[in-house]
LONUKOL-890734 format. One line per field, with one value per atom (N, C-alpha, C, O, CB): atom name; x negated, y, z negated. Coordinates in steps of 0.05 Angstrom, whole numbers. Last residue first. Glycine has a CB too. Layout:
BEGIN
a = (CA, ...)
x = (X, ...)
y = (Y, ...)
z = (Z, ...)
This chain:
BEGIN
a = (N, CA, C, O, CB, N, CA, C, O, CB, N, CA, C, O, CB, N, CA, C, O, CB, N, CA, C, O, CB, N, CA, C, O, CB, N, CA, C, O, CB, N, CA, C, O, CB, N, CA, C, O, CB, N, CA, C, O, CB, N, CA, C, O, CB, N, CA, C, O, CB, N, CA, C, O, CB, N, CA, C, O, CB, N, CA, C, O, CB, N, CA, C, O, CB, N, CA, C, O, CB, N, CA, C, O, CB, N, CA, C, O, CB, N, CA, C, O, CB, N, CA, C, O, CB, N, CA, C, O, CB, N, CA, C, O, CB, N, CA, C, O, CB, N, CA, C, O, CB, N, CA, C, O, CB, N, CA, C, O, CB, N, CA, C, O, CB, N, CA, C, O, CB, N, CA, C, O, CB, N, CA, C, O, CB, N, CA, C, O, CB, N, CA, C, O, CB, N, CA, C, O, CB, N, CA, C, O, CB, N, CA, C, O, CB, N, CA, C, O, CB, N, CA, C, O, CB, N, CA, C, O, CB, N, CA, C, O, CB, N, CA, C, O, CB, N, CA, C, O, CB, N, CA, C, O, CB, N, CA, C, O, CB, N, CA, C, O, CB, N, CA, C, O, CB, N, CA, C, O, CB, N, CA, C, O, CB, N, CA, C, O, CB, N, CA, C, O, CB, N, CA, C, O, CB, N, CA, C, O, CB, N, CA, C, O, CB, N, CA, C, O, CB, N, CA, C, O, CB, N, CA, C, O, CB, N, CA, C, O, CB, N, CA, C, O, CB, N, CA, C, O, CB, N, CA, C, O, CB, N, CA, C, O, CB, N, CA, C, O, CB, N, CA, C, O, CB, N, CA, C, O, CB, N, CA, C, O, CB, N, CA, C, O, CB, N, CA, C, O, CB, N, CA, C, O, CB, N, CA, C, O, CB, N, CA, C, O, CB, N, CA, C, O, CB, N, CA, C, O, CB, N, CA, C, O, CB, N, CA, C, O, CB, N, CA, C, O, CB, N, CA, C, O, CB, N, CA, C, O, CB, N, CA, C, O, CB, N, CA, C, O, CB, N, CA, C, O, CB, N, CA, C, O, CB, N, CA, C, O, CB, N, CA, C, O, CB, N, CA, C, O, CB, N, CA, C, O, CB, N, CA, C, O, CB, N, CA, C, O, CB, N, CA, C, O, CB, N, CA, C, O, CB, N, CA, C, O, CB, N, CA, C, O, CB, N, CA, C, O, CB, N, CA, C, O, CB, N, CA, C, O, CB, N, CA, C, O, CB, N, CA, C, O, CB, N, CA, C, O, CB, N, CA, C, O, CB, N, CA, C, O, CB, N, CA, C, O, CB, N, CA, C, O, CB, N, CA, C, O, CB, N, CA, C, O, CB, N, CA, C, O, CB, N, CA, C, O, CB, N, CA, C, O, CB, N, CA, C, O, CB, N, CA, C, O, CB, N, CA, C, O, CB, N, CA, C, O, CB, N, CA, C, O, CB, N, CA, C, O, CB, N, CA, C, O, CB, N, CA, C, O, CB, N, CA, C, O, CB, N, CA, C, O, CB, N, CA, C, O, CB, N, CA, C, O, CB, N, CA, C, O, CB, N, CA, C, O, CB, N, CA, C, O, CB, N, CA, C, O, CB, N, CA, C, O, CB, N, CA, C, O, CB, N, CA, C, O, CB, N, CA, C, O, CB, N, CA, C, O, CB, N, CA, C, O, CB, N, CA, C, O, CB, N, CA, C, O, CB, N, CA, C, O, CB, N, CA, C, O, CB, N, CA, C, O, CB, N, CA, C, O, CB, N, CA, C, O, CB, N, CA, C, O, CB, N, CA, C, O, CB, N, CA, C, O, CB, N, CA, C, O, CB, N, CA, C, O, CB, N, CA, C, O, CB, N, CA, C, O, CB, N, CA, C, O, CB, N, CA, C, O, CB, N, CA, C, O, CB, N, CA, C, O, CB, N, CA, C, O, CB, N, CA, C, O, CB, N, CA, C, O, CB, N, CA, C, O, CB, N, CA, C, O, CB, N, CA, C, O, CB, N, CA, C, O, CB, N, CA, C, O, CB, N, CA, C, O, CB, N, CA, C, O, CB, N, CA, C, O, CB, N, CA, C, O, CB, N, CA, C, O, CB, N, CA, C, O, CB, N, CA, C, O, CB, N, CA, C, O, CB, N, CA, C, O, CB, N, CA, C, O, CB, N, CA, C, O, CB, N, CA, C, O, CB, N, CA, C, O, CB, N, CA, C, O, CB, N, CA, C, O, CB, N, CA, C, O, CB, N, CA, C, O, CB, N, CA, C, O, CB, N, CA, C, O, CB, N, CA, C, O, CB, N, CA, C, O, CB, N, CA, C, O, CB, N, CA, C, O, CB, N, CA, C, O, CB, N, CA, C, O, CB, N, CA, C, O, CB, N, CA, C, O, CB, N, CA, C, O, CB, N, CA, C, O, CB, N, CA, C, O, CB, N, CA, C, O, CB, N, CA, C, O, CB, N, CA, C, O, CB, N, CA, C, O, CB, N, CA, C, O, CB, N, CA, C, O, CB, N, CA, C, O, CB, N, CA, C, O, CB, N, CA, C, O, CB, N, CA, C, O, CB, N, CA, C, O, CB, N, CA, C, O, CB, N, CA, C, O, CB, N, CA, C, O, CB, N, CA, C, O, CB, N, CA, C, O, CB, N, CA, C, O, CB, N, CA, C, O, CB, N, CA, C, O, CB, N, CA, C, O, CB)
x = (-20, 5, 16, 33, 21, -65, -42, -20, -4, -35, -93, -97, -82, -85, -106, -69, -83, -83, -72, -107, -72, -40, -54, -46, -19, -126, -107, -88, -90, -96, -133, -151, -134, -125, -185, -99, -85, -104, -91, -80, -101, -108, -103, -94, -133, -73, -73, -77, -66, -49, -64, -91, -92, -114, -104, -23, -24, -46, -49, -6, -35, -33, -27, -24, -7, -29, -49, -47, -68, -56, 18, 5, -27, -45, 11, 48, 53, 37, 35, 67, 30, 26, 32, 16, 50, -8, 16, 10, -4, 39, -75, -65, -30, -30, -85, -128, -114, -93, -96, -113, -201, -169, -155, -164, -146, -272, -250, -226, -222, -256, -316, -308, -290, -285, -304, -382, -368, -353, -363, -386, -402, -401, -379, -361, -433, -380, -391, -393, -388, -392, -344, -358, -374, -382, -388, -313, -308, -321, -312, -301, -349, -351, -339, -350, -390, -356, -334, -328, -311, -335, -380, -379, -358, -338, -394, -385, -371, -381, -398, -352, -410, -415, -408, -421, -445, -399, -402, -403, -395, -390, -376, -389, -416, -440, -409, -358, -343, -344, -327, -340, -375, -385, -367, -367, -420, -334, -360, -362, -339, -370, -271, -290, -321, -326, -295, -233, -225, -249, -248, -198, -231, -238, -233, -230, -272, -219, -206, -217, -215, -183, -253, -243, -241, -261, -260, -304, -270, -241, -217, -275, -337, -345, -310, -298, -369, -307, -330, -327, -315, -338, -260, -260, -292, -303, -248, -223, -255, -248, -235, -283, -174, -173, -214, -223, -136, -132, -150, -148, -129, -176, -58, -82, -107, -106, -75, -15, -21, -48, -56, -5, 1, -10, -14, -16, -36, 84, 65, 40, 46, 85, 84, 99, 66, 43, 99, 57, 79, 84, 87, 112, 28, 57, 82, 106, 64, -21, -17, 13, 19, -36, -6, -12, -8, 12, -10, -23, 2, -16, -34, 31, -24, -35, -16, -1, -60, 12, 13, -11, -12, 51, -8, -11, -13, -30, -64, -11, 24, 20, 39, 46, -30, -40, -13, -1, -87, -17, -20, -14, -2, 13, -47, -29, -38, -60, -41, -53, -58, -37, -14, -49, -74, -47, -64, -89, -32, -111, -79, -65, -42, -71, -144, -134, -121, -110, -128, -157, -169, -147, -137, -189, -146, -141, -149, -144, -167, -157, -121, -126, -108, -94, -208, -197, -166, -153, -203, -220, -219, -209, -205, -242, -199, -186, -193, -176, -191, -242, -206, -188, -169, -194, -288, -276, -259, -257, -279, -275, -287, -275, -256, -329, -226, -248, -253, -234, -247, -181, -179, -207, -212, -160, -162, -180, -182, -188, -195, -148, -136, -138, -120, -110, -198, -189, -166, -157, -212, -210, -211, -196, -180, -250, -201, -216, -202, -178, -245, -160, -163, -182, -186, -137, -161, -153, -165, -178, -131, -208, -193, -187, -205, -204, -210, -215, -192, -167, -234, -230, -217, -220, -237, -224, -215, -227, -221, -204, -221, -236, -211, -227, -250, -204, -236, -247, -224, -200, -257, -253, -229, -246, -269, -209, -269, -288, -259, -248, -330, -294, -271, -275, -285, -263, -334, -345, -324, -332, -363, -301, -309, -335, -350, -319, -257, -251, -275, -268, -251, -286, -263, -256, -249, -244, -328, -339, -313, -316, -344, -308, -315, -322, -323, -329, -291, -263, -275, -265, -252, -333, -319, -302, -301, -305, -359, -369, -353, -362, -394, -314, -320, -330, -315, -349, -346, -317, -316, -317, -292, -392, -393, -368, -367, -397, -380, -385, -385, -376, -409, -364, -334, -350, -338, -308, -395, -394, -373, -365, -409, -363, -374, -372, -354, -369, -334, -348, -370, -390, -358, -279, -279, -309, -311, -266, -298, -298, -291, -305, -268, -298, -307, -309, -321, -339, -316, -306, -320, -341, -304, -301, -318, -303, -279, -303, -310, -302, -318, -342, -300, -307, -322, -306, -283, -332, -290, -289, -309, -332, -277, -317, -292, -283, -259, -273, -385, -379, -341, -330, -393, -421, -397, -391, -385, -388, -490, -467, -447, -452, -464, -540, -522, -504, -494, -513, -556, -575, -566, -575, -576, -517, -541, -560, -575, -562, -494, -474, -502, -505, -445, -530, -528, -506, -505, -525, -527, -553, -555, -575, -575, -465, -484, -511, -516, -495, -479, -471, -474, -482, -454, -521, -520, -501, -512, -496, -494, -519, -527, -534, -547, -438, -440, -472, -473, -434, -477, -465, -452, -458, -441, -526, -509, -501, -517, -530, -542, -534, -520, -497, -512, -540, -562, -559, -573, -601, -524, -508, -519, -508, -511, -517, -526, -518, -503, -554, -490, -483, -494, -477, -449, -500, -508, -496, -494, -547, -480, -492, -481, -462, -490, -465, -447, -477, -497, -427, -454, -465, -455, -435, -484, -389, -399, -428, -429, -371, -354, -358, -375, -373, -382, -291, -298, -326, -327, -275, -280, -295, -313, -336, -283, -234, -224, -254, -249, -204, -265, -256, -252, -260, -224, -304, -265, -274, -286, -221, -348, -346, -315, -306, -367, -401, -373, -378, -394, -345, -473, -457, -432, -429, -461, -513, -511, -498, -505, -536, -529, -535, -527, -537, -562, -463, -506, -502, -482, -541, -418, -449, -476, -499, -448, -391, -402, -426, -445, -368, -426, -410, -415, -438, -409, -440, -439, -421, -400, -418, -416, -430, -419, -396, -423, -406, -399, -421, -438, -397, -389, -407, -394, -379, -402, -390, -381, -412, -436, -368, -375, -393, -378, -357, -413, -366, -355, -377, -398, -328, -319, -365, -357, -342, -403, -287, -287, -311, -321, -259, -266, -287, -285, -283, -289, -232, -217, -238, -233, -204, -259, -242, -230, -223, -209, -272, -282, -277, -288, -302, -222, -232, -248, -249, -239, -212, -197, -200, -187, -190, -257, -246, -237, -252, -225, -233, -260, -259, -259, -286, -190, -195, -213, -211, -197, -214, -197, -198, -203, -161, -244, -260, -237, -243, -275, -203, -233, -246, -253, -255, -173, -161, -189, -189, -148, -207, -205, -191, -197, -187, -220, -235, -231, -244, -246, -153, -178, -197, -202, -186, -130, -136, -150, -155, -118, -123, -101, -112, -103, -81, -156, -144, -122, -103, -135, -146, -161, -146, -128, -174, -99, -121, -139, -149, -118, -110, -86, -111, -134, -65, -109, -117, -94, -70, -123, -137, -121, -125, -149, -129, -129, -147, -123, -99, -156, -158, -132, -149, -172, -126, -176, -180, -152, -130, -183, -165, -158, -177, -192, -141, -166, -180, -166, -155, -216, -118, -139, -140, -122, -124)
y = (47, 64, 58, 73, 76, 14, 9, 33, 37, -14, 23, 26, 30, 47, 10, 2, 24, 33, 54, 21, -56, -32, -7, 6, -34, -67, -73, -53, -32, -99, -61, -40, -41, -19, -47, -95, -76, -59, -40, -67, -142, -144, -121, -113, -152, -190, -164, -165, -178, -149, -249, -232, -202, -191, -227, -268, -250, -235, -214, -237, -294, -316, -295, -306, -343, -267, -277, -292, -302, -291, -237, -226, -233, -218, -200, -290, -278, -264, -267, -266, -305, -323, -305, -310, -352, -246, -261, -280, -278, -240, -238, -229, -248, -260, -237, -221, -227, -220, -198, -220, -204, -188, -213, -232, -164, -190, -209, -203, -196, -230, -172, -171, -186, -199, -151, -155, -179, -171, -163, -199, -97, -109, -136, -138, -117, -46, -73, -89, -108, -83, -7, 5, -26, -30, 44, -15, -12, -14, -20, 5, -78, -41, -35, -48, -25, -121, -113, -77, -60, -122, -178, -153, -137, -142, -136, -242, -215, -200, -211, -212, -301, -277, -256, -248, -271, -353, -331, -308, -290, -329, -408, -402, -370, -370, -439, -433, -428, -419, -417, -440, -400, -423, -418, -396, -422, -384, -383, -396, -403, -351, -352, -366, -363, -341, -349, -323, -341, -366, -389, -342, -256, -275, -302, -303, -272, -182, -200, -225, -224, -191, -128, -144, -174, -187, -144, -98, -85, -106, -100, -44, -129, -102, -93, -85, -110, -176, -174, -148, -147, -197, -209, -181, -185, -198, -143, -265, -256, -241, -250, -279, -280, -279, -259, -246, -257, -326, -300, -297, -304, -298, -317, -328, -310, -287, -327, -309, -322, -332, -354, -327, -252, -260, -286, -291, -244, -222, -247, -255, -262, -281, -156, -187, -203, -197, -200, -115, -115, -143, -149, -106, -113, -104, -107, -105, -122, -134, -105, -83, -60, -98, -174, -163, -149, -140, -167, -187, -181, -165, -150, -160, -235, -218, -206, -217, -234, -258, -257, -235, -216, -243, -301, -263, -270, -281, -240, -346, -340, -311, -297, -343, -402, -387, -369, -373, -364, -468, -447, -423, -423, -452, -526, -498, -482, -483, -482, -594, -575, -546, -549, -591, -632, -619, -602, -603, -595, -676, -680, -666, -672, -692, -680, -668, -678, -691, -648, -710, -711, -709, -727, -693, -676, -712, -720, -744, -731, -629, -632, -672, -688, -606, -635, -624, -630, -636, -595, -648, -663, -661, -680, -670, -592, -616, -644, -657, -622, -562, -559, -579, -585, -542, -576, -577, -575, -583, -571, -564, -591, -591, -604, -594, -520, -528, -549, -559, -518, -529, -531, -538, -562, -546, -479, -497, -503, -483, -497, -426, -445, -468, -479, -441, -386, -408, -419, -430, -430, -381, -354, -374, -359, -333, -430, -416, -393, -394, -431, -453, -453, -431, -414, -449, -446, -468, -474, -495, -469, -424, -417, -440, -457, -399, -439, -429, -426, -426, -452, -464, -444, -447, -464, -421, -516, -515, -490, -483, -532, -546, -527, -514, -504, -494, -605, -587, -567, -571, -603, -628, -616, -605, -596, -595, -693, -663, -649, -661, -670, -750, -742, -712, -707, -758, -776, -759, -748, -733, -739, -802, -819, -805, -819, -844, -771, -800, -809, -823, -817, -716, -718, -751, -753, -705, -737, -721, -726, -736, -682, -752, -769, -767, -782, -781, -704, -727, -751, -763, -748, -681, -672, -695, -702, -648, -718, -718, -697, -698, -713, -709, -737, -727, -727, -754, -659, -661, -692, -693, -657, -675, -661, -662, -665, -635, -695, -716, -698, -708, -735, -646, -670, -695, -716, -687, -587, -614, -635, -640, -627, -530, -546, -568, -570, -549, -484, -486, -512, -515, -459, -486, -493, -500, -512, -470, -458, -500, -496, -513, -528, -411, -410, -446, -455, -391, -443, -429, -429, -439, -403, -485, -489, -461, -462, -530, -493, -479, -481, -478, -455, -543, -535, -523, -533, -555, -565, -558, -550, -550, -544, -576, -589, -575, -581, -582, -622, -606, -603, -625, -616, -656, -645, -632, -612, -639, -638, -634, -638, -629, -604, -620, -603, -607, -591, -584, -671, -641, -633, -635, -614, -700, -709, -686, -689, -725, -652, -666, -688, -689, -691, -652, -633, -638, -622, -614, -696, -689, -666, -660, -684, -687, -715, -707, -712, -739, -645, -649, -664, -659, -649, -670, -639, -648, -655, -607, -711, -719, -691, -688, -730, -681, -704, -704, -695, -737, -653, -636, -661, -657, -615, -653, -680, -665, -662, -709, -603, -607, -638, -640, -584, -590, -615, -617, -633, -605, -548, -567, -596, -618, -558, -509, -508, -535, -547, -501, -474, -498, -506, -508, -500, -428, -433, -466, -481, -430, -419, -433, -441, -455, -452, -351, -376, -393, -381, -367, -291, -301, -327, -332, -297, -248, -264, -278, -279, -292, -191, -216, -230, -224, -211, -160, -167, -181, -185, -183, -115, -109, -131, -126, -87, -146, -123, -114, -95, -137, -183, -159, -132, -109, -167, -217, -220, -185, -169, -227, -271, -231, -244, -266, -195, -302, -306, -276, -262, -327, -302, -301, -305, -314, -291, -341, -348, -327, -326, -354, -296, -319, -324, -308, -322, -250, -260, -282, -287, -227, -223, -209, -224, -217, -214, -262, -244, -223, -210, -219, -333, -314, -284, -277, -315, -388, -361, -340, -332, -373, -412, -418, -395, -387, -450, -434, -421, -430, -448, -386, -448, -458, -430, -413, -495, -450, -441, -442, -439, -410, -490, -484, -474, -485, -503, -500, -504, -493, -486, -490, -505, -500, -512, -531, -534, -464, -491, -478, -456, -496, -420, -434, -469, -489, -429, -390, -421, -430, -449, -449, -362, -347, -380, -380, -331, -397, -394, -376, -377, -391, -408, -428, -418, -423, -452, -350, -362, -387, -391, -363, -350, -329, -339, -337, -314, -384, -389, -377, -390, -369, -360, -387, -392, -403, -410, -318, -307, -342, -348, -293, -327, -314, -308, -294, -284, -349, -360, -357, -369, -335, -299, -320, -347, -357, -327, -280, -262, -282, -282, -230, -311, -308, -299, -306, -299, -309, -331, -336, -359, -342, -263, -268, -292, -294, -265, -273, -271, -272, -291, -288, -247, -222, -232, -216, -204, -309, -275, -250, -237, -259, -347, -330, -320, -323, -317, -407, -384, -369, -376, -349, -445, -439, -417, -412, -463, -492, -467, -457, -459, -446, -556, -536, -520, -527, -549, -603, -583, -559, -550, -566, -659, -645, -623, -631, -675, -676, -668, -653, -636, -657, -720, -696, -699, -721, -698, -736, -748, -720, -704, -782)
z = (529, 512, 503, 493, 517, 543, 552, 550, 568, 539, 499, 527, 545, 562, 534, 457, 459, 486, 492, 448, 475, 469, 470, 489, 433, 476, 494, 490, 503, 493, 423, 438, 461, 469, 444, 395, 392, 413, 422, 362, 451, 424, 414, 435, 419, 489, 476, 448, 430, 480, 515, 510, 496, 493, 537, 510, 529, 530, 542, 528, 464, 490, 510, 533, 489, 420, 427, 453, 458, 407, 422, 438, 435, 441, 437, 409, 427, 444, 468, 421, 348, 371, 404, 422, 366, 329, 335, 360, 380, 342, 309, 328, 314, 293, 363, 276, 272, 300, 311, 249, 317, 301, 297, 310, 325, 302, 302, 292, 269, 289, 352, 330, 329, 350, 322, 382, 369, 348, 327, 359, 378, 404, 401, 418, 415, 334, 339, 347, 332, 333, 317, 351, 352, 374, 352, 275, 298, 325, 347, 296, 234, 234, 262, 280, 233, 222, 214, 220, 212, 185, 262, 244, 239, 253, 253, 277, 274, 264, 249, 264, 300, 275, 286, 305, 263, 327, 334, 320, 334, 346, 345, 319, 326, 328, 307, 398, 365, 345, 328, 353, 450, 428, 403, 391, 420, 501, 496, 464, 457, 500, 521, 533, 505, 494, 569, 510, 502, 507, 501, 513, 484, 507, 489, 465, 520, 486, 484, 499, 524, 489, 497, 512, 494, 490, 538, 464, 465, 487, 489, 486, 461, 478, 485, 506, 514, 450, 459, 472, 494, 474, 404, 425, 427, 409, 410, 385, 386, 408, 427, 390, 343, 369, 365, 347, 383, 307, 314, 335, 349, 310, 290, 306, 300, 292, 340, 268, 266, 277, 273, 267, 228, 253, 243, 219, 264, 238, 221, 241, 264, 214, 265, 272, 247, 243, 325, 287, 260, 245, 221, 272, 319, 329, 308, 308, 355, 305, 304, 310, 309, 323, 253, 278, 284, 273, 294, 184, 206, 226, 221, 194, 142, 158, 186, 202, 165, 80, 116, 126, 111, 131, 26, 29, 76, 90, 4, 18, 20, 29, 38, -14, 63, 27, 43, 64, 14, 45, 75, 49, 28, 111, 29, 14, 39, 50, -24, 20, 39, 28, 21, 70, -24, -22, 8, 11, -57, -22, -25, -28, -33, -40, 44, 21, 17, 34, 18, 92, 72, 47, 34, 74, 141, 143, 112, 109, 169, 132, 129, 135, 132, 166, 130, 108, 107, 86, 109, 187, 173, 136, 121, 180, 208, 209, 188, 177, 237, 184, 180, 181, 166, 200, 207, 182, 166, 143, 175, 254, 256, 220, 212, 267, 282, 262, 252, 240, 243, 326, 305, 293, 293, 301, 372, 359, 341, 326, 360, 390, 370, 378, 391, 364, 405, 422, 408, 429, 428, 358, 365, 399, 410, 361, 317, 314, 343, 343, 312, 252, 278, 285, 268, 291, 195, 203, 224, 224, 206, 147, 168, 182, 184, 183, 73, 105, 129, 128, 118, 21, 26, 51, 55, 15, -30, -8, -2, -18, 11, -94, -85, -51, -51, -116, -131, -111, -104, -108, -84, -191, -177, -157, -163, -194, -208, -203, -183, -165, -178, -210, -217, -221, -242, -240, -180, -201, -213, -231, -192, -139, -158, -182, -196, -139, -120, -122, -142, -161, -89, -114, -126, -133, -156, -109, -77, -101, -126, -149, -90, -29, -60, -82, -101, -63, -17, -21, -44, -63, 16, -3, -22, -31, -55, -13, 35, 15, -8, -31, 22, 74, 70, 34, 14, 98, 90, 77, 63, 39, 103, 113, 88, 67, 43, 94, 153, 136, 115, 94, 141, 188, 176, 164, 164, 208, 157, 171, 175, 152, 161, 147, 142, 161, 178, 119, 158, 176, 170, 184, 179, 137, 164, 182, 204, 175, 81, 91, 117, 127, 73, 61, 89, 96, 116, 92, -7, 20, 45, 51, 17, -63, -26, -10, -3, -1, -117, -100, -74, -69, -110, -174, -148, -136, -136, -130, -245, -223, -200, -208, -228, -286, -290, -259, -256, -323, -285, -271, -276, -273, -242, -344, -334, -320, -335, -342, -342, -359, -338, -315, -375, -317, -341, -351, -368, -338, -298, -308, -328, -351, -292, -268, -288, -307, -327, -267, -247, -267, -289, -313, -242, -213, -225, -247, -266, -208, -175, -192, -212, -226, -173, -162, -176, -190, -214, -150, -123, -153, -171, -194, -156, -78, -95, -127, -148, -69, -67, -84, -102, -125, -61, -40, -63, -76, -99, -48, -5, -22, -45, -69, -3, 40, 13, -6, -25, -5, 83, 56, 49, 58, 49, 141, 130, 95, 83, 138, 136, 154, 148, 150, 187, 81, 103, 113, 97, 104, 43, 41, 75, 93, 30, -17, 13, 19, -1, 17, -74, -67, -27, -17, -93, -97, -82, -82, -89, -43, -132, -121, -116, -128, -130, -104, -130, -115, -90, -141, -98, -83, -114, -138, -46, -70, -91, -82, -57, -105, -25, -34, -58, -66, -39, 3, -20, -27, -41, -52, 32, 49, 27, 29, 65, -11, 6, 13, -1, -26, -7, -15, -8, -2, 15, -39, -26, -31, -44, -40, -16, -24, -19, 3, -28, 12, -15, -30, -53, -25, 63, 52, 19, 3, 57, 82, 85, 63, 49, 70, 79, 61, 69, 66, 21, 105, 133, 112, 122, 154, 100, 92, 102, 107, 66, 109, 137, 120, 131, 177, 59, 87, 104, 109, 102, -9, 19, 39, 36, 19, -72, -48, -33, -41, -31, -146, -128, -92, -90, -144, -197, -186, -163, -157, -185, -276, -254, -232, -242, -255, -329, -321, -290, -286, -349, -376, -352, -346, -351, -323, -405, -413, -404, -417, -443, -379, -394, -407, -423, -371, -341, -357, -390, -414, -326, -296, -321, -349, -371, -314, -276, -297, -305, -329, -292, -272, -275, -290, -311, -256, -228, -245, -269, -288, -232, -185, -196, -232, -253, -173, -156, -180, -195, -217, -173, -143, -162, -183, -207, -144, -102, -121, -146, -165, -107, -77, -77, -116, -137, -48, -68, -72, -92, -115, -37, -33, -62, -76, -100, -63, 1, -6, -32, -51, 8, 35, 19, 7, 0, 25, 54, 29, 9, -15, 23, 104, 85, 67, 55, 83, 143, 135, 119, 115, 157, 189, 176, 163, 173, 200, 173, 181, 173, 151, 186, 115, 136, 157, 159, 109, 66, 85, 99, 94, 98, 15, 17, 44, 50, -5, -9, 16, 13, 9, 54, -51, -55, -29, -29, -101, -88, -59, -49, -41, -35, -153, -135, -113, -121, -144, -211, -196, -171, -166, -193, -262, -239, -219, -213, -220)
């Protein structure tokens, strides 16, 4: 029986690396599948990891009917063995329902990878629906670390050097240190205290 499995964690927990590794493992055994993503840091139609690995992927727009896309692909190209969905936190709730239908009706294994909560500690709609529907929810085993050395459990948005809890849920960040908007992983203590690594450096 096919399954819907959700691998989740904070930023820097290796989710995209694991997504790429999973696709590689299946491909190396002669299995056929597709890789999808949404709003990857490297650009449209790319899945990338912070380790520098990347691969072409199918971009999931907000209007895309994933079930119909996969059903049509199978009709033209034959049975798929697996599907990889990275950045699943950004998918619409209805699209997560479509992933479940792919598993139940088309009998294709679906592996979703994403971040559970946003910079305000609120669940992303896609992640919430995956928790509700997935056959298994697997926390990623690679632990990201806060600047203090404790396990990082929360994502923080930093604007012009200051942590914020306000603003739209989806605001792109940059990886360069002097960017206007960046994201940082923190432990619960320092997230609740609004203390990013830059705040710590300023306060000595």
